[in-house]
C-alpha positions as CSV (number, residue, x, y, z in Angstrom):
1,M,17.0,-10.9,-10.1
2,E,16.9,-10.4,-6.5
3,A,13.6,-10.0,-4.6
4,I,13.3,-8.6,-1.1
5,F,10.4,-9.4,1.2
6,L,9.5,-7.2,4.2
7,L,6.7,-7.4,6.7
8,V,5.8,-4.2,8.6
9,I,3.0,-4.0,11.0
10,L,1.6,-0.5,11.2
11,N,-0.5,-0.5,14.3
12,C,-3.6,1.8,14.3
13,N,-6.0,2.5,17.1
14,D,-8.7,0.0,16.3
15,M,-7.3,-1.2,13.0
16,D,-4.0,-2.8,12.1
17,F,-2.4,-2.0,8.8
18,W,0.1,-4.6,7.6
19,M,2.3,-4.1,4.6
20,T,4.6,-6.6,3.1
21,I,6.9,-5.6,0.2
22,E,8.1,-7.8,-2.8
23,W,10.8,-5.7,-4.4
24,D,13.3,-5.9,-7.2
25,E,16.0,-3.2,-6.7
26,Q,16.8,-3.4,-10.4
27,C,13.8,-1.1,-10.8
28,G,16.0,1.7,-9.8
29,L,14.7,2.3,-6.3
30,L,16.7,0.8,-3.4
31,I,14.7,-1.0,-0.7
32,S,16.3,1.4,1.8
33,K,14.5,4.3,0.1
34,V,11.2,2.3,0.2
35,F,11.4,2.2,4.0
36,A,10.3,5.9,3.9
37,I,7.0,4.8,2.6
38,L,6.5,2.3,5.3
39,D,7.6,4.8,8.1
40,G,5.2,7.4,6.6
41,L,2.2,5.1,6.5
42,K,3.1,4.0,10.1
43,A,3.1,7.6,11.3
44,G,0.1,8.6,9.2
45,F,-2.3,5.8,10.2
46,K,-1.3,5.9,13.8
47,Q,-4.4,6.7,16.0
48,K,-6.9,6.3,13.1
49,N,-10.2,4.6,13.3
50,Y,-12.5,4.2,10.3
51,G,-15.3,1.8,11.7
52,E,-15.9,-1.6,12.9
53,S,-16.1,-3.6,9.6
54,I,-12.3,-3.7,9.0
55,S,-10.1,-4.6,12.0
56,Q,-7.1,-5.3,9.8
57,I,-5.8,-4.3,6.3
58,N,-3.0,-6.6,4.8
59,V,-1.2,-5.1,1.7
60,V,1.5,-6.6,-0.4
61,M,3.2,-3.9,-2.5
62,T,5.1,-5.6,-5.4
63,C,7.6,-4.1,-7.9
64,M,8.8,-7.1,-9.8
65,G,9.5,-7.7,-13.5
66,R,6.7,-10.5,-13.6
67,D,3.2,-10.6,-14.9
68,L,1.1,-11.0,-11.7
69,K,-2.6,-10.8,-11.1
70,Q,-3.9,-8.8,-8.1
71,R,-5.2,-10.7,-5.3
72,K,-7.9,-9.1,-3.1
73,R,-10.4,-10.3,-0.6
74,F,-12.4,-9.4,2.3
75,K,-12.9,-11.8,5.2
76,K,-16.0,-10.4,6.8
77,S,-16.3,-12.7,9.6
78,E,-12.6,-11.7,10.6
79,G,-12.8,-8.1,9.6
80,V,-9.7,-8.7,7.5
81,F,-9.1,-7.0,4.1
82,E,-6.2,-8.0,1.9
83,Y,-5.0,-6.7,-1.4
84,D,-2.1,-6.3,-3.7
85,I,-0.5,-3.0,-5.0
86,L,1.2,-4.2,-8.2
87,L,3.4,-1.4,-9.2
88,D,4.4,-1.1,-12.9
89,Y,7.9,-2.4,-12.7
90,Y,9.0,-1.6,-16.4
91,L,7.6,1.9,-16.3
92,I,9.4,2.6,-12.9
93,K,12.5,1.1,-14.3
94,S,12.5,3.3,-17.4
95,V,12.3,6.7,-15.9
96,E,14.5,9.0,-13.7
97,L,14.4,8.9,-10.0
98,D,12.0,11.8,-9.3
99,E,9.6,10.3,-11.9
100,K,10.0,6.7,-10.2
101,K,8.8,8.2,-6.9
102,A,6.0,10.0,-8.5
103,I,4.8,6.9,-10.2
104,V,5.0,4.9,-7.0
105,R,2.9,7.5,-5.1
106,K,0.4,7.7,-7.8
107,Q,0.0,3.9,-8.2
108,I,-0.3,3.3,-4.5
109,I,-3.2,5.8,-4.3
110,E,-4.9,4.8,-7.6
111,I,-4.7,1.0,-7.0
112,T,-5.9,1.4,-3.4
113,A,-8.9,3.5,-4.5
114,K,-9.8,1.2,-7.3
115,T,-9.5,-1.9,-5.0
116,F,-11.7,-0.4,-2.3
117,S,-14.3,0.8,-4.9
118,T,-15.3,-2.8,-5.6
119,Y,-16.3,-3.3,-2.0
120,K,-19.1,-2.2,0.2
121,F,-18.6,-2.3,3.9
122,E,-21.2,-2.0,6.6
123,D,-19.2,0.2,9.0
124,F,-16.1,1.5,7.4
125,D,-15.4,5.0,6.3
126,K,-14.0,4.3,2.9
127,A,-13.9,7.9,1.9
128,A,-12.0,9.0,5.0
129,F,-9.4,6.0,4.7
130,L,-8.8,6.8,1.0
131,A,-8.4,10.5,1.6
132,D,-6.0,9.8,4.5
133,M,-4.1,7.3,2.3
134,K,-3.8,10.0,-0.4
135,G,-2.6,12.6,2.0
136,I,-0.2,10.3,3.8
137,V,1.4,9.0,0.6
138,N,1.7,12.4,-0.9
139,A,3.3,13.9,2.2
140,I,6.0,11.2,2.5
141,E,9.4,12.7,1.8
142,W,11.9,10.2,0.5
């Protein structure tokens, strides 16, 4: 099983959005196809500002055939929020290409929303961020 790791820094106006990918191409999606997600997020979050509480968001999106537990934490003093998007490798692997893409989109949005729902931030427009995430991910063509 081959894993590929990438780090892409998506610079936003007052917030940095970082995404690292841990990917097994045996899921049926080539890493070159996943670049469209990174490019779409970069373009979509450019010039966005959601408040002062979070200055950086670090995401690890994983599609691997392993049982992993989601990591998430907010470093309030640094304004850094980190979380994992653990995609369902076996579900993605078992369906056709169009369904794979739909599952990845859905899971990015749902996992992000669920993760953010467990935190309260003093000055961060969570609703706007989540709405933008949904819109951006659904608009990505790949």
